[in-house]
All heavy atoms as TSV, in Angstrom:
chain	resi	resn	atom	element	x	y	z
A	1	MET	N	N	17.709	-35.873	74.246
A	1	MET	CA	C	19.105	-36.219	74.117
A	1	MET	C	C	19.442	-37.476	74.904
A	1	MET	O	O	20.220	-38.284	74.467
A	1	MET	CB	C	19.994	-35.068	74.614
A	1	MET	CG	C	20.051	-33.909	73.686
A	1	MET	SD	S	20.896	-34.395	72.218
A	1	MET	CE	C	22.124	-33.158	72.118
A	2	ALA	N	N	18.846	-37.640	76.069
A	2	ALA	CA	C	19.163	-38.787	76.907
A	2	ALA	C	C	18.724	-40.083	76.235
A	2	ALA	O	O	19.389	-41.091	76.341
A	2	ALA	CB	C	18.507	-38.649	78.269
A	3	SER	N	N	17.584	-40.039	75.519
A	3	SER	CA	C	17.107	-41.262	74.883
A	3	SER	C	C	18.027	-41.702	73.753
A	3	SER	O	O	18.248	-42.882	73.546
A	3	SER	CB	C	15.683	-41.073	74.365
A	3	SER	OG	O	15.672	-40.066	73.377
A	4	SER	N	N	18.588	-40.749	72.993
A	4	SER	CA	C	19.504	-41.136	71.918
A	4	SER	C	C	20.808	-41.685	72.484
A	4	SER	O	O	21.389	-42.611	71.926
A	4	SER	CB	C	19.782	-39.954	70.991
A	4	SER	OG	O	20.499	-38.951	71.687
A	5	ALA	N	N	21.250	-41.148	73.613
A	5	ALA	CA	C	22.463	-41.669	74.245
A	5	ALA	C	C	22.230	-43.082	74.758
A	5	ALA	O	O	23.090	-43.954	74.646
A	5	ALA	CB	C	22.915	-40.758	75.381
A	6	GLU	N	N	21.050	-43.325	75.314
A	6	GLU	CA	C	20.728	-44.674	75.790
A	6	GLU	C	C	20.644	-45.643	74.619
A	6	GLU	O	O	21.063	-46.794	74.718
A	6	GLU	CB	C	19.421	-44.652	76.573
A	6	GLU	CG	C	19.523	-43.952	77.918
A	6	GLU	CD	C	18.163	-43.798	78.594
A	6	GLU	OE1	O	17.175	-44.295	78.032
A	6	GLU	OE2	O	18.124	-43.173	79.654
A	7	GLY	N	N	20.118	-45.185	73.507
A	7	GLY	CA	C	20.045	-46.032	72.316
A	7	GLY	C	C	21.427	-46.373	71.793
A	7	GLY	O	O	21.684	-47.489	71.365
A	8	ASP	N	N	22.340	-45.387	71.827
A	8	ASP	CA	C	23.712	-45.641	71.388
A	8	ASP	C	C	24.399	-46.653	72.298
A	8	ASP	O	O	25.129	-47.516	71.832
A	8	ASP	CB	C	24.521	-44.341	71.356
A	8	ASP	CG	C	24.064	-43.409	70.243
A	8	ASP	OD1	O	23.373	-43.898	69.321
A	8	ASP	OD2	O	24.394	-42.215	70.305
A	9	GLU	N	N	24.155	-46.549	73.586
A	9	GLU	CA	C	24.756	-47.504	74.524
A	9	GLU	C	C	24.223	-48.913	74.251
A	9	GLU	O	O	24.972	-49.880	74.302
A	9	GLU	CB	C	24.462	-47.108	75.965
A	9	GLU	CG	C	25.228	-45.894	76.438
A	9	GLU	CD	C	24.856	-45.472	77.847
A	9	GLU	OE1	O	24.155	-46.233	78.536
A	9	GLU	OE2	O	25.269	-44.377	78.246
A	10	GLY	N	N	22.948	-49.011	73.952
A	10	GLY	CA	C	22.372	-50.314	73.628
A	10	GLY	C	C	22.987	-50.900	72.375
A	10	GLY	O	O	23.244	-52.106	72.296
A	11	THR	N	N	23.250	-50.049	71.391
A	11	THR	CA	C	23.873	-50.502	70.155
A	11	THR	C	C	25.290	-50.994	70.412
A	11	THR	O	O	25.702	-52.024	69.883
A	11	THR	CB	C	23.898	-49.354	69.119
A	11	THR	OG1	O	22.565	-48.885	68.931
A	11	THR	CG2	C	24.482	-49.808	67.811
A	12	VAL	N	N	26.016	-50.262	71.242
A	12	VAL	CA	C	27.390	-50.654	71.562
A	12	VAL	C	C	27.413	-51.985	72.304
A	12	VAL	O	O	28.223	-52.864	72.017
A	12	VAL	CB	C	28.093	-49.544	72.385
A	12	VAL	CG1	C	29.413	-50.027	72.937
A	12	VAL	CG2	C	28.283	-48.301	71.546
A	13	VAL	N	N	26.498	-52.152	73.237
A	13	VAL	CA	C	26.426	-53.401	73.995
A	13	VAL	C	C	26.070	-54.563	73.065
A	13	VAL	O	O	26.653	-55.649	73.154
A	13	VAL	CB	C	25.407	-53.282	75.150
A	13	VAL	CG1	C	25.137	-54.630	75.781
A	13	VAL	CG2	C	25.907	-52.287	76.189
A	14	ALA	N	N	25.141	-54.340	72.150
A	14	ALA	CA	C	24.761	-55.390	71.207
A	14	ALA	C	C	25.926	-55.749	70.287
A	14	ALA	O	O	26.187	-56.932	70.025
A	14	ALA	CB	C	23.556	-54.944	70.382
A	15	LEU	N	N	26.652	-54.733	69.814
A	15	LEU	CA	C	27.801	-54.975	68.951
A	15	LEU	C	C	28.894	-55.729	69.703
A	15	LEU	O	O	29.502	-56.655	69.166
A	15	LEU	CB	C	28.350	-53.647	68.420
A	15	LEU	CG	C	29.557	-53.731	67.491
A	15	LEU	CD1	C	29.220	-54.565	66.266
A	15	LEU	CD2	C	30.012	-52.347	67.090
A	16	ALA	N	N	29.126	-55.367	70.955
A	16	ALA	CA	C	30.125	-56.071	71.763
A	16	ALA	C	C	29.734	-57.530	71.957
A	16	ALA	O	O	30.588	-58.423	71.907
A	16	ALA	CB	C	30.296	-55.382	73.114
A	17	GLY	N	N	28.466	-57.796	72.138
A	17	GLY	CA	C	28.001	-59.174	72.284
A	17	GLY	C	C	28.221	-59.984	71.022
A	17	GLY	O	O	28.635	-61.146	71.073
A	18	VAL	N	N	27.959	-59.379	69.872
A	18	VAL	CA	C	28.160	-60.072	68.593
A	18	VAL	C	C	29.643	-60.362	68.380
A	18	VAL	O	O	30.024	-61.469	67.986
A	18	VAL	CB	C	27.589	-59.232	67.429
A	18	VAL	CG1	C	28.039	-59.782	66.092
A	18	VAL	CG2	C	26.083	-59.175	67.511
A	19	LEU	N	N	30.505	-59.373	68.654
A	19	LEU	CA	C	31.938	-59.577	68.482
A	19	LEU	C	C	32.470	-60.640	69.433
A	19	LEU	O	O	33.296	-61.467	69.059
A	19	LEU	CB	C	32.689	-58.263	68.685
A	19	LEU	CG	C	32.503	-57.224	67.586
A	19	LEU	CD1	C	33.194	-55.929	67.963
A	19	LEU	CD2	C	33.022	-57.735	66.263
A	20	GLN	N	N	31.979	-60.623	70.662
A	20	GLN	CA	C	32.440	-61.604	71.640
A	20	GLN	C	C	32.041	-63.014	71.216
A	20	GLN	O	O	32.843	-63.941	71.296
A	20	GLN	CB	C	31.880	-61.295	73.022
A	20	GLN	CG	C	32.409	-62.211	74.102
A	20	GLN	CD	C	31.875	-61.840	75.481
A	20	GLN	OE1	O	30.936	-61.065	75.590
A	20	GLN	NE2	N	32.470	-62.400	76.495
A	21	SER	N	N	30.833	-63.189	70.741
A	21	SER	CA	C	30.412	-64.521	70.307
A	21	SER	C	C	31.191	-64.954	69.074
A	21	SER	O	O	31.498	-66.134	68.912
A	21	SER	CB	C	28.912	-64.546	70.022
A	21	SER	OG	O	28.611	-63.741	68.898
A	22	GLY	N	N	31.543	-64.008	68.203
A	22	GLY	CA	C	32.345	-64.340	67.025
A	22	GLY	C	C	33.735	-64.803	67.404
A	22	GLY	O	O	34.275	-65.737	66.827
A	23	PHE	N	N	34.349	-64.149	68.386
A	23	PHE	CA	C	35.683	-64.545	68.821
A	23	PHE	C	C	35.663	-65.869	69.566
A	23	PHE	O	O	36.625	-66.617	69.533
A	23	PHE	CB	C	36.320	-63.467	69.698
A	23	PHE	CG	C	36.819	-62.286	68.915
A	23	PHE	CD1	C	36.421	-61.013	69.249
A	23	PHE	CD2	C	37.679	-62.458	67.853
A	23	PHE	CE1	C	36.875	-59.929	68.524
A	23	PHE	CE2	C	38.139	-61.384	67.120
A	23	PHE	CZ	C	37.736	-60.109	67.455
A	24	GLN	N	N	34.574	-66.176	70.240
A	24	GLN	CA	C	34.487	-67.456	70.924
A	24	GLN	C	C	34.408	-68.601	69.927
A	24	GLN	O	O	34.855	-69.701	70.203
A	24	GLN	CB	C	33.276	-67.481	71.859
A	24	GLN	CG	C	33.465	-66.633	73.090
A	24	GLN	CD	C	32.215	-66.592	73.962
A	24	GLN	OE1	O	31.170	-67.073	73.561
A	24	GLN	NE2	N	32.342	-65.997	75.131
A	25	GLU	N	N	33.848	-68.335	68.758
A	25	GLU	CA	C	33.761	-69.367	67.739
A	25	GLU	C	C	35.120	-69.635	67.092
A	25	GLU	O	O	35.351	-70.704	66.570
A	25	GLU	CB	C	32.750	-68.963	66.672
A	25	GLU	CG	C	31.319	-68.968	67.166
A	25	GLU	CD	C	30.352	-68.478	66.114
A	25	GLU	OE1	O	30.764	-68.273	64.957
A	25	GLU	OE2	O	29.181	-68.287	66.451
A	26	LEU	N	N	36.022	-68.641	67.108
A	26	LEU	CA	C	37.350	-68.820	66.555
A	26	LEU	C	C	38.241	-69.461	67.607
A	26	LEU	O	O	38.636	-68.833	68.571
A	26	LEU	CB	C	37.941	-67.471	66.127
A	26	LEU	CG	C	37.238	-66.740	65.007
A	26	LEU	CD1	C	37.852	-65.382	64.793
A	26	LEU	CD2	C	37.307	-67.553	63.732
A	27	SER	N	N	38.548	-70.704	67.431
A	27	SER	CA	C	39.340	-71.416	68.408
A	27	SER	C	C	40.224	-72.420	67.688
A	27	SER	O	O	39.766	-73.123	66.783
A	27	SER	CB	C	38.410	-72.087	69.411
A	27	SER	OG	O	38.829	-73.339	69.780
A	28	LEU	N	N	41.487	-72.468	68.073
A	28	LEU	CA	C	42.392	-73.426	67.463
A	28	LEU	C	C	41.967	-74.856	67.781
A	28	LEU	O	O	42.145	-75.757	66.958
A	28	LEU	CB	C	43.819	-73.184	67.949
A	28	LEU	CG	C	44.554	-72.018	67.307
A	28	LEU	CD1	C	45.937	-71.876	67.915
A	28	LEU	CD2	C	44.662	-72.196	65.814
A	29	ASN	N	N	41.436	-75.042	68.954
A	29	ASN	CA	C	41.013	-76.381	69.347
A	29	ASN	C	C	39.893	-76.879	68.439
A	29	ASN	O	O	39.908	-78.022	67.982
A	29	ASN	CB	C	40.583	-76.391	70.811
A	29	ASN	CG	C	40.425	-77.791	71.350
A	29	ASN	OD1	O	40.891	-78.742	70.754
A	29	ASN	ND2	N	39.756	-77.912	72.477
A	30	LYS	N	N	38.907	-76.020	68.168
A	30	LYS	CA	C	37.808	-76.411	67.285
A	30	LYS	C	C	38.311	-76.664	65.867
A	30	LYS	O	O	37.889	-77.619	65.211
A	30	LYS	CB	C	36.725	-75.343	67.268
A	30	LYS	CG	C	35.921	-75.268	68.547
A	30	LYS	CD	C	34.847	-74.215	68.429
A	30	LYS	CE	C	34.050	-74.086	69.714
A	30	LYS	NZ	N	33.022	-73.049	69.611
A	31	LEU	N	N	39.214	-75.799	65.402
A	31	LEU	CA	C	39.771	-75.976	64.063
A	31	LEU	C	C	40.573	-77.259	63.978
A	31	LEU	O	O	40.451	-78.023	63.010
A	31	LEU	CB	C	40.640	-74.774	63.692
A	31	LEU	CG	C	41.302	-74.809	62.323
A	31	LEU	CD1	C	40.253	-74.875	61.222
A	31	LEU	CD2	C	42.199	-73.604	62.151
A	32	ALA	N	N	41.398	-77.514	64.988
A	32	ALA	CA	C	42.200	-78.738	64.995
A	32	ALA	C	C	41.312	-79.972	65.029
A	32	ALA	O	O	41.578	-80.962	64.331
A	32	ALA	CB	C	43.146	-78.725	66.193
A	33	THR	N	N	40.262	-79.921	65.821
A	33	THR	CA	C	39.339	-81.049	65.901
A	33	THR	C	C	38.667	-81.298	64.553
A	33	THR	O	O	38.536	-82.439	64.113
A	33	THR	CB	C	38.281	-80.795	66.983
A	33	THR	OG1	O	38.933	-80.559	68.223
A	33	THR	CG2	C	37.343	-81.972	67.128
A	34	SER	N	N	38.277	-80.235	63.884
A	34	SER	CA	C	37.624	-80.409	62.586
A	34	SER	C	C	38.587	-80.931	61.525
A	34	SER	O	O	38.172	-81.598	60.581
A	34	SER	CB	C	36.997	-79.092	62.130
A	34	SER	OG	O	38.004	-78.150	61.830
A	35	LEU	N	N	39.886	-80.634	61.695
A	35	LEU	CA	C	40.885	-81.144	60.751
A	35	LEU	C	C	41.397	-82.529	61.131
A	35	LEU	O	O	42.117	-83.159	60.357
A	35	LEU	CB	C	42.068	-80.173	60.673
A	35	LEU	CG	C	41.785	-78.815	60.057
A	35	LEU	CD1	C	42.989	-77.910	60.198
A	35	LEU	CD2	C	41.386	-78.964	58.607
A	36	GLY	N	N	41.071	-82.971	62.340
A	36	GLY	CA	C	41.534	-84.274	62.786
A	36	GLY	C	C	42.959	-84.266	63.284
A	36	GLY	O	O	43.670	-85.261	63.172
A	37	ALA	N	N	43.419	-83.127	63.806
A	37	ALA	CA	C	44.789	-83.001	64.312
A	37	ALA	C	C	44.739	-82.469	65.736
A	37	ALA	O	O	43.695	-82.022	66.209
A	37	ALA	CB	C	45.587	-82.056	63.427
A	38	SER	N	N	45.888	-82.490	66.395
A	38	SER	CA	C	45.939	-81.921	67.735
A	38	SER	C	C	46.185	-80.411	67.645
A	38	SER	O	O	46.665	-79.906	66.621
A	38	SER	CB	C	47.050	-82.575	68.557
A	38	SER	OG	O	48.313	-82.226	68.036
A	39	GLU	N	N	45.849	-79.711	68.705
A	39	GLU	CA	C	46.049	-78.265	68.724
A	39	GLU	C	C	47.533	-77.913	68.647
A	39	GLU	O	O	47.916	-76.951	67.981
A	39	GLU	CB	C	45.435	-77.671	69.993
A	39	GLU	CG	C	45.514	-76.160	70.041
A	39	GLU	CD	C	44.853	-75.574	71.261
A	39	GLU	OE1	O	44.154	-76.294	71.996
A	39	GLU	OE2	O	45.051	-74.364	71.493
A	40	GLN	N	N	48.383	-78.712	69.286
A	40	GLN	CA	C	49.821	-78.452	69.249
A	40	GLN	C	C	50.376	-78.598	67.838
A	40	GLN	O	O	51.229	-77.811	67.411
A	40	GLN	CB	C	50.561	-79.403	70.206
A	40	GLN	CG	C	50.294	-79.136	71.663
A	40	GLN	CD	C	49.001	-79.776	72.150
A	40	GLN	OE1	O	48.383	-80.578	71.453
A	40	GLN	NE2	N	48.563	-79.403	73.347
A	41	ALA	N	N	49.894	-79.582	67.101
A	41	ALA	CA	C	50.342	-79.768	65.722
A	41	ALA	C	C	49.910	-78.596	64.853
A	41	ALA	O	O	50.676	-78.111	64.017
A	41	ALA	CB	C	49.796	-81.069	65.159
A	42	LEU	N	N	48.703	-78.119	65.066
A	42	LEU	CA	C	48.216	-76.977	64.301
A	42	LEU	C	C	49.018	-75.723	64.630
A	42	LEU	O	O	49.369	-74.952	63.736
A	42	LEU	CB	C	46.730	-76.750	64.591
A	42	LEU	CG	C	46.022	-75.720	63.735
A	42	LEU	CD1	C	46.087	-76.095	62.259
A	42	LEU	CD2	C	44.590	-75.564	64.182
A	43	ARG	N	N	49.338	-75.527	65.894
A	43	ARG	CA	C	50.178	-74.382	66.288
A	43	ARG	C	C	51.552	-74.459	65.628
A	43	ARG	O	O	52.096	-73.454	65.175
A	43	ARG	CB	C	50.340	-74.328	67.800
A	43	ARG	CG	C	49.126	-73.850	68.535
A	43	ARG	CD	C	49.376	-73.851	70.039
A	43	ARG	NE	N	48.193	-73.519	70.777
A	43	ARG	CZ	C	47.894	-72.289	71.158
A	43	ARG	NH1	N	48.703	-71.299	70.894
A	43	ARG	NH2	N	46.773	-72.061	71.815
A	44	LEU	N	N	52.127	-75.652	65.561
A	44	LEU	CA	C	53.434	-75.834	64.936
A	44	LEU	C	C	53.384	-75.483	63.456
A	44	LEU	O	O	54.243	-74.754	62.946
A	44	LEU	CB	C	53.917	-77.271	65.126
A	44	LEU	CG	C	55.253	-77.624	64.483
A	44	LEU	CD1	C	56.383	-76.820	65.119
A	44	LEU	CD2	C	55.513	-79.104	64.604
A	45	ILE	N	N	52.384	-75.977	62.756
A	45	ILE	CA	C	52.245	-75.694	61.324
A	45	ILE	C	C	52.066	-74.196	61.085
A	45	ILE	O	O	52.690	-73.616	60.191
A	45	ILE	CB	C	51.063	-76.497	60.727
A	45	ILE	CG1	C	51.351	-77.983	60.775
A	45	ILE	CG2	C	50.736	-76.049	59.317
A	45	ILE	CD1	C	52.515	-78.427	59.914
A	46	ILE	N	N	51.217	-73.564	61.882
A	46	ILE	CA	C	50.983	-72.122	61.729
A	46	ILE	C	C	52.262	-71.344	61.983
A	46	ILE	O	O	52.599	-70.419	61.241
A	46	ILE	CB	C	49.842	-71.658	62.657
A	46	ILE	CG1	C	48.508	-72.223	62.160
A	46	ILE	CG2	C	49.784	-70.141	62.737
A	46	ILE	CD1	C	47.355	-72.001	63.102
A	47	SER	N	N	53.015	-71.717	63.017
A	47	SER	CA	C	54.248	-70.990	63.321
A	47	SER	C	C	55.290	-71.190	62.225
A	47	SER	O	O	56.023	-70.259	61.884
A	47	SER	CB	C	54.803	-71.412	64.679
A	47	SER	OG	O	55.205	-72.754	64.656
A	48	ILE	N	N	55.357	-72.381	61.637
A	48	ILE	CA	C	56.299	-72.613	60.539
A	48	ILE	C	C	55.924	-71.765	59.327
A	48	ILE	O	O	56.783	-71.131	58.702
A	48	ILE	CB	C	56.349	-74.110	60.174
A	48	ILE	CG1	C	57.041	-74.891	61.285
A	48	ILE	CG2	C	57.043	-74.339	58.826
A	48	ILE	CD1	C	56.953	-76.394	61.131
A	49	PHE	N	N	54.625	-71.744	58.991
A	49	PHE	CA	C	54.191	-70.922	57.854
A	49	PHE	C	C	54.450	-69.440	58.099
A	49	PHE	O	O	54.910	-68.722	57.207
A	49	PHE	CB	C	52.714	-71.158	57.546
A	49	PHE	CG	C	52.422	-72.483	56.897
A	49	PHE	CD1	C	51.185	-73.064	57.021
A	49	PHE	CD2	C	53.378	-73.149	56.154
A	49	PHE	CE1	C	50.901	-74.282	56.427
A	49	PHE	CE2	C	53.117	-74.365	55.549
A	49	PHE	CZ	C	51.871	-74.940	55.687
A	50	LEU	N	N	54.163	-68.965	59.301
A	50	LEU	CA	C	54.399	-67.557	59.609
A	50	LEU	C	C	55.876	-67.208	59.563
A	50	LEU	O	O	56.268	-66.168	59.031
A	50	LEU	CB	C	53.831	-67.209	60.987
A	50	LEU	CG	C	52.361	-66.866	61.030
A	50	LEU	CD1	C	51.909	-66.666	62.475
A	50	LEU	CD2	C	52.082	-65.618	60.228
A	51	ALA	N	N	56.712	-68.069	60.132
A	51	ALA	CA	C	58.151	-67.806	60.141
A	51	ALA	C	C	58.712	-67.784	58.723
A	51	ALA	O	O	59.535	-66.933	58.383
A	51	ALA	CB	C	58.866	-68.854	60.986
A	52	THR	N	N	58.260	-68.717	57.888
A	52	THR	CA	C	58.733	-68.754	56.503
A	52	THR	C	C	58.307	-67.504	55.746
A	52	THR	O	O	59.113	-66.876	55.053
A	52	THR	CB	C	58.184	-70.003	55.787
A	52	THR	OG1	O	58.554	-71.156	56.534
A	52	THR	CG2	C	58.709	-70.114	54.370
A	53	TYR	N	N	57.044	-67.125	55.909
A	53	TYR	CA	C	56.536	-65.922	55.236
A	53	TYR	C	C	57.308	-64.686	55.684
A	53	TYR	O	O	57.745	-63.873	54.867
A	53	TYR	CB	C	55.046	-65.755	55.519
A	53	TYR	CG	C	54.500	-64.435	55.061
A	53	TYR	CD1	C	54.262	-64.195	53.712
A	53	TYR	CD2	C	54.240	-63.408	55.968
A	53	TYR	CE1	C	53.769	-62.980	53.279
A	53	TYR	CE2	C	53.747	-62.195	55.535
A	53	TYR	CZ	C	53.521	-61.979	54.198
A	53	TYR	OH	O	53.041	-60.773	53.778
A	54	LEU	N	N	57.488	-64.546	56.995
A	54	LEU	CA	C	58.191	-63.368	57.506
A	54	LEU	C	C	59.649	-63.346	57.077
A	54	LEU	O	O	60.187	-62.280	56.750
A	54	LEU	CB	C	58.082	-63.312	59.032
A	54	LEU	CG	C	56.712	-62.960	59.576
A	54	LEU	CD1	C	56.706	-63.063	61.096
A	54	LEU	CD2	C	56.300	-61.569	59.145
A	55	SER	N	N	60.309	-64.485	57.055
A	55	SER	CA	C	61.717	-64.494	56.655
A	55	SER	C	C	61.872	-64.100	55.189
A	55	SER	O	O	62.758	-63.316	54.853
A	55	SER	CB	C	62.349	-65.856	56.921
A	55	SER	OG	O	61.788	-66.827	56.083
A	56	PHE	N	N	61.015	-64.628	54.321
A	56	PHE	CA	C	61.099	-64.245	52.910
A	56	PHE	C	C	60.729	-62.781	52.704
A	56	PHE	O	O	61.351	-62.083	51.903
A	56	PHE	CB	C	60.207	-65.138	52.046
A	56	PHE	CG	C	60.790	-66.494	51.781
A	56	PHE	CD1	C	60.062	-67.635	52.058
A	56	PHE	CD2	C	62.061	-66.631	51.261
A	56	PHE	CE1	C	60.586	-68.884	51.826
A	56	PHE	CE2	C	62.605	-67.883	51.014
A	56	PHE	CZ	C	61.867	-69.012	51.305
A	57	THR	N	N	59.731	-62.305	53.419
A	57	THR	CA	C	59.319	-60.908	53.282
A	57	THR	C	C	60.412	-59.965	53.744
A	57	THR	O	O	60.750	-59.001	53.049
A	57	THR	CB	C	58.033	-60.659	54.094
A	57	THR	OG1	O	57.025	-61.543	53.635
A	57	THR	CG2	C	57.551	-59.232	53.929
A	58	LEU	N	N	60.980	-60.244	54.906
A	58	LEU	CA	C	62.045	-59.375	55.414
A	58	LEU	C	C	63.281	-59.443	54.540
A	58	LEU	O	O	63.931	-58.417	54.279
A	58	LEU	CB	C	62.389	-59.749	56.856
A	58	LEU	CG	C	61.320	-59.416	57.884
A	58	LEU	CD1	C	61.719	-59.955	59.252
A	58	LEU	CD2	C	61.098	-57.910	57.962
A	59	GLU	N	N	63.634	-60.619	54.064
A	59	GLU	CA	C	64.793	-60.750	53.196
A	59	GLU	C	C	64.589	-59.958	51.905
A	59	GLU	O	O	65.488	-59.256	51.442
A	59	GLU	CB	C	65.045	-62.214	52.872
A	59	GLU	CG	C	66.272	-62.431	52.007
A	59	GLU	CD	C	66.526	-63.895	51.710
A	59	GLU	OE1	O	65.908	-64.752	52.359
A	59	GLU	OE2	O	67.348	-64.162	50.817
A	60	TYR	N	N	63.397	-60.033	51.336
A	60	TYR	CA	C	63.103	-59.301	50.109
A	60	TYR	C	C	63.197	-57.796	50.333
A	60	TYR	O	O	63.820	-57.079	49.558
A	60	TYR	CB	C	61.713	-59.667	49.591
A	60	TYR	CG	C	61.267	-58.798	48.437
A	60	TYR	CD1	C	61.770	-59.012	47.160
A	60	TYR	CD2	C	60.374	-57.756	48.640
A	60	TYR	CE1	C	61.378	-58.213	46.100
A	60	TYR	CE2	C	59.978	-56.955	47.585
A	60	TYR	CZ	C	60.486	-57.184	46.317
A	60	TYR	OH	O	60.102	-56.388	45.281
A	61	HIS	N	N	62.600	-57.321	51.436
A	61	HIS	CA	C	62.600	-55.882	51.682
A	61	HIS	C	C	63.995	-55.360	51.998
A	61	HIS	O	O	64.372	-54.290	51.531
A	61	HIS	CB	C	61.627	-55.527	52.811
A	61	HIS	CG	C	60.201	-55.576	52.380
A	61	HIS	ND1	N	59.673	-54.679	51.481
A	61	HIS	CD2	C	59.197	-56.409	52.696
A	61	HIS	CE1	C	58.408	-54.965	51.272
A	61	HIS	NE2	N	58.086	-56.015	51.998
A	62	PHE	N	N	64.765	-56.087	52.776
A	62	PHE	CA	C	66.112	-55.621	53.093
A	62	PHE	C	C	67.027	-55.679	51.895
A	62	PHE	O	O	67.831	-54.792	51.656
A	62	PHE	CB	C	66.705	-56.403	54.265
A	62	PHE	CG	C	66.184	-55.965	55.605
A	62	PHE	CD1	C	65.554	-56.854	56.436
A	62	PHE	CD2	C	66.308	-54.645	56.015
A	62	PHE	CE1	C	65.063	-56.455	57.665
A	62	PHE	CE2	C	65.823	-54.231	57.241
A	62	PHE	CZ	C	65.205	-55.119	58.063
A	63	ASN	N	N	66.931	-56.724	51.096
A	63	ASN	CA	C	67.774	-56.827	49.922
A	63	ASN	C	C	67.359	-55.832	48.845
A	63	ASN	O	O	68.195	-55.308	48.132
A	63	ASN	CB	C	67.752	-58.249	49.342
A	63	ASN	CG	C	68.564	-59.200	50.188
A	63	ASN	OD1	O	69.432	-58.790	50.937
A	63	ASN	ND2	N	68.254	-60.478	50.075
A	64	ALA	N	N	66.079	-55.557	48.733
A	64	ALA	CA	C	65.613	-54.573	47.749
A	64	ALA	C	C	66.082	-53.172	48.166
A	64	ALA	O	O	66.409	-52.354	47.307
A	64	ALA	CB	C	64.092	-54.613	47.649
A	65	GLY	N	N	66.134	-52.909	49.451
A	65	GLY	CA	C	66.576	-51.605	49.921
A	65	GLY	C	C	68.059	-51.383	49.740
A	65	GLY	O	O	68.540	-50.270	49.569
A	66	LEU	N	N	68.857	-52.459	49.708
A	66	LEU	CA	C	70.306	-52.345	49.538
A	66	LEU	C	C	70.724	-52.449	48.087
A	66	LEU	O	O	71.899	-52.328	47.764
A	66	LEU	CB	C	71.011	-53.430	50.369
A	66	LEU	CG	C	70.808	-53.338	51.877
A	66	LEU	CD1	C	71.448	-54.547	52.546
A	66	LEU	CD2	C	71.410	-52.058	52.417
A	67	GLY	N	N	69.805	-52.713	47.214
A	67	GLY	CA	C	70.117	-52.821	45.801
A	67	GLY	C	C	70.601	-54.198	45.402
A	67	GLY	O	O	71.100	-54.396	44.296
A	68	LYS	N	N	70.483	-55.200	46.287
A	68	LYS	CA	C	70.890	-56.565	45.957
A	68	LYS	C	C	69.724	-57.296	45.293
A	68	LYS	O	O	68.577	-56.955	45.484
A	68	LYS	CB	C	71.285	-57.314	47.215
A	68	LYS	CG	C	72.472	-56.745	47.927
A	68	LYS	CD	C	72.758	-57.552	49.158
A	68	LYS	CE	C	73.876	-56.967	49.973
A	68	LYS	NZ	N	74.091	-57.705	51.223
A	69	GLN	N	N	70.071	-58.316	44.539
A	69	GLN	CA	C	69.019	-59.129	43.938
A	69	GLN	C	C	69.358	-60.581	44.029
A	69	GLN	O	O	70.373	-61.048	44.031
A	69	GLN	CB	C	68.806	-58.749	42.484
A	69	GLN	CG	C	68.170	-57.391	42.368
A	69	GLN	CD	C	67.856	-57.050	40.918
A	69	GLN	OE1	O	68.092	-57.833	40.007
A	69	GLN	NE2	N	67.328	-55.867	40.703
């Protein structure tokens, strides 16, 4: 039983290492550099897109719930 538990711990540690390296590769700075823009500009664009999406989604759901069109 102890050997299978040790094997499971090794698997968890290996999986955590893979996930950590994957998250390190995801970086706004790297993405901005590859696009030729600054990180602040990329953050602004992302926030505008998110705000627009959320406003339309919330407006649709609230108006659909009230019977408005």
